[in-house]
N, C-alpha and C positions, 0 to 999 in steps of 0.2 A: 736787897734793899742797900742802896748806896751811904756809904758814910759821910761824916762832916767834910772831910778834906776832899771826897770825891765829888760830891756837891760843888765846892770852890772850883775845883778844875771844870766841871762840866760848865759852870758858870762862865769860865773863861772861853770854852769852846763854843758855847752858845753865842757871846760877843763876836768871835772871831768869824763866825758861819754867817751872822748877820752883815759882817763889812764886807765878807766875800760875795754876798747877795746884793751889795750897793747899797745898804741902809745901815743906820745906827741903832744901837738899843743899849739902853741905861742899864748899868749894874744892878740896879734893884729888878728891872725888868727881869733881866737875865737869870738873876737869884732865883725870883719865883718860879720861872720855867723849870730850871735845873731841879728845885724842889719838887715841881708836881711831876717829874720823870724820876724821881729817886727809886719808884718802885720796880725799873726796868733795870735788866742787866746792863752794863756799862757799854760792852760790846755791841749791843741791840742800839743804845740810843747813838754811839758814835756810827753806825751804819746809817741810821734814820737822817741824822744830819748831814751826813754825805749824800744821800739821796736828795734833799732839801738843797743843795748847794748845785746839783745837777739839772735842777727843773729851771726851764727857759724863763719863766716868769713865776709872779708871786712873792708874798711877803712872809718873812719867817715870823712864824707864831707858833704856839703849842700845839693848835690844831695841825699845822703842817707836819712837825715831828711826828706827833700820834699818828696821822695817816699813813705815814711811811713805816711806822712801826708795825701797824695792823698790817700792812700790805705785807711784811715779812715774818708774819706770825704762823706761816706754814698751813693756814686753812686754805683749802680749793674753793674756787669761784665756783658761783653757781650752777654754770654748765658742767663744770667737771663735777661736783658734787651729785649732780642728778645721774651722771653716766655712771658713778659710783653706787648711787642708790638702785639704780635698775640692775647693776649687777648683784647686789646685796638680795634682791628679790627671787634670784635663782636660788633654790635651797641647796644647790650642788657645789655652788662658789663659796670660796672662801674669801672676804673681803675685808680690807683694813678701812677703817672709816672713823671719822671724828663723831664726838657726841651730838654735835647739832645736825649732823645728817641722819644719825639714827633717830633722833627726836623729829625731825622733819618728815621722816617717813611714814609716821604715825598719821599724819595729815594726808599723805600722797597714796599709801598701800591700799585703802577700800577703794577708791576710785578708779586706781590701776586694775584692781581685781575685777571692777565693773566693765573693764574693756576700754575707758576713756584714757588714753594715754596721753593726751594733750590737756586734758582737766588736770590728770595726775601732775603733770608737770608743772604747771603753772601753781597749783597749791602745795608743791614740794617747794618750789622757787622761793615762794612769798613767805612759808614759813621758815625756810632756810635763812634767808636774808635776814629777818626778824630776830632769829636766834643768834645770829652771828653778831649782829649789832648789839643785842644784850652782853654777850660774852665779851666783847671788846669793850663795852662801856664799863665793865667789872673788871677790867683788865686779867680775864683769866686766858691762861695760854691754851694753845689748842691740844685736845687729848684724843690721841688716837686709840681706837679699839678694833681688836680681831672678831670678827663674825665668821664662825667657822662653818665651812658647808661639809655636806655628805662625802664628797670625792676626795679622799685621802691623798691623791696624787697633785690635785689641784692645791690643796692644803699647803702642801712643800712650797711649790712653787710662788704662791702668793705671800705667804710668811717670809721667806728668803728676799723676796724682792722688797718688801716692806722694810726688812733690816737694811739692806743695801741704801734704800733710800732714806735710811734715819728718821723712818715714820715709829718704829717701834725699836726700843733697844736690842742688843745681843743676847741680852739675860733673857729678856723676855721671849724673843724668838726662838731661843732653844728650848726654852721650858715648853712651848707649844709643841716642838718638833719631837721632844723626847716622849711628851705623851703619847704621841703617833706610834712609838716605837715601843711602847710598855709591854705588850704581850701580842705574841703571834696569833693567828686566826685557828682556831681550832678546827677539827675535821667536822664538827657539828655545825661551829659557824659556818664554815664553807658549804654545808649542805643546806644550809638556810638560805644563804646568799643564792646557790645555784637553784633552788626553788623559786626564789623570788625574781630571777633574771630569767628563768627558762633553761638553764645550762650547766642543771644539776648532775653530776657525774658520781656522787657518792651515795651510800646507803643512809637513809632517815626513816625513822619510824612511821607507821601509818598514821598516828595521832599527831604527829607533828606536822606531818604533809596535809592532812586534814585542817588543822588549825590555821597553817599558812594559806591554803586554799581559800579558807572563810575570810583571810584577812585581805588577800587580792581581791575578791569579789565586793568586800566592802570597800574598798580603794577605790575599785572600777566604778561601783555604784554611785559614790561621792564625787568623781571626777563627772560622771555622765549627769547629775543633779547639777553639779556646777555650771556645766557647758549649757545645760537647757536653761537655767536661769539667766546666764549671761545672753543667750539667744533671746529670751523673753524681753530682757531689758534693752535689747537692741532694737527689737521690734517695736516697744513702747517709745523710745526716742524716734524711730522713724515716723509712728502715727502722731505723734505730738508735734513734731516738725512739719509734717504735712497738714495738720488740721492750723497752724499757726500761720501757714502761707495761704490756706484757704482763706481764713479769717481776713488775712490782709488784704489777698486780692478782692473780696466782697467789699471790706471797707473802700479799697481804692474805687470800686467800680461805681457804689454809692455816691462817692465825690464827685466822680466823673458827671454822672445823671443829673448830680445839683446844680453843676458848674454849667452844664448845656441847658438846663431848665431857665437858669439865670438869665443866662445870653439870649434867650428866646424873649 
């Protein structure tokens, strides 16, 4: 929050920006704009005014300044956000995403799982743009979150990249990386991982082996059922599309016949 003196200085900057853009603004008008912007950091406001001066046309107003502030808030555009959401759908990938991306994924994930990637993209973008608009209207800053995947090597790469890009703080990144190194993998853990991947080289009890085989069978059956359901849904969509086209051809033929009879 800007102080009284900082708001007065900002009013002068608003007047100077308006003059640089070839217009005149009253002291009272500049004061109102400065007070409306007082909730933002001073450096952010100055950068937004600089962007306003660089615009080829347009009239300085509060909306123009806010537009440039929002453009620099760090939130990705809808296409980049969709790319991040697709990566997050892979359980092995570690992804750094905003709260709006995570919330918009709830609208697109069921459609994506049904096999309709185009429909999922449309649903995601619609929800994402709405959520971003709400967040910006309430002046909420972008909040980046870490979605950890199963692959530990990819975790390290993703977290280090997020720290370099300043999406998360060094302290947050260090905490996640430290959590990965808390305890080494035990011999039993190596045995279980080997059984799951088919590369087991250490001894494991018959009881654990039987349990893991049971888990593998359950996962395989679940995957088979999902693939079967996805195939059935695809068949239903193809049948529905065929029936719609058939009805359309029937209606068109009826219209053509009616037109021919009227011509006679």
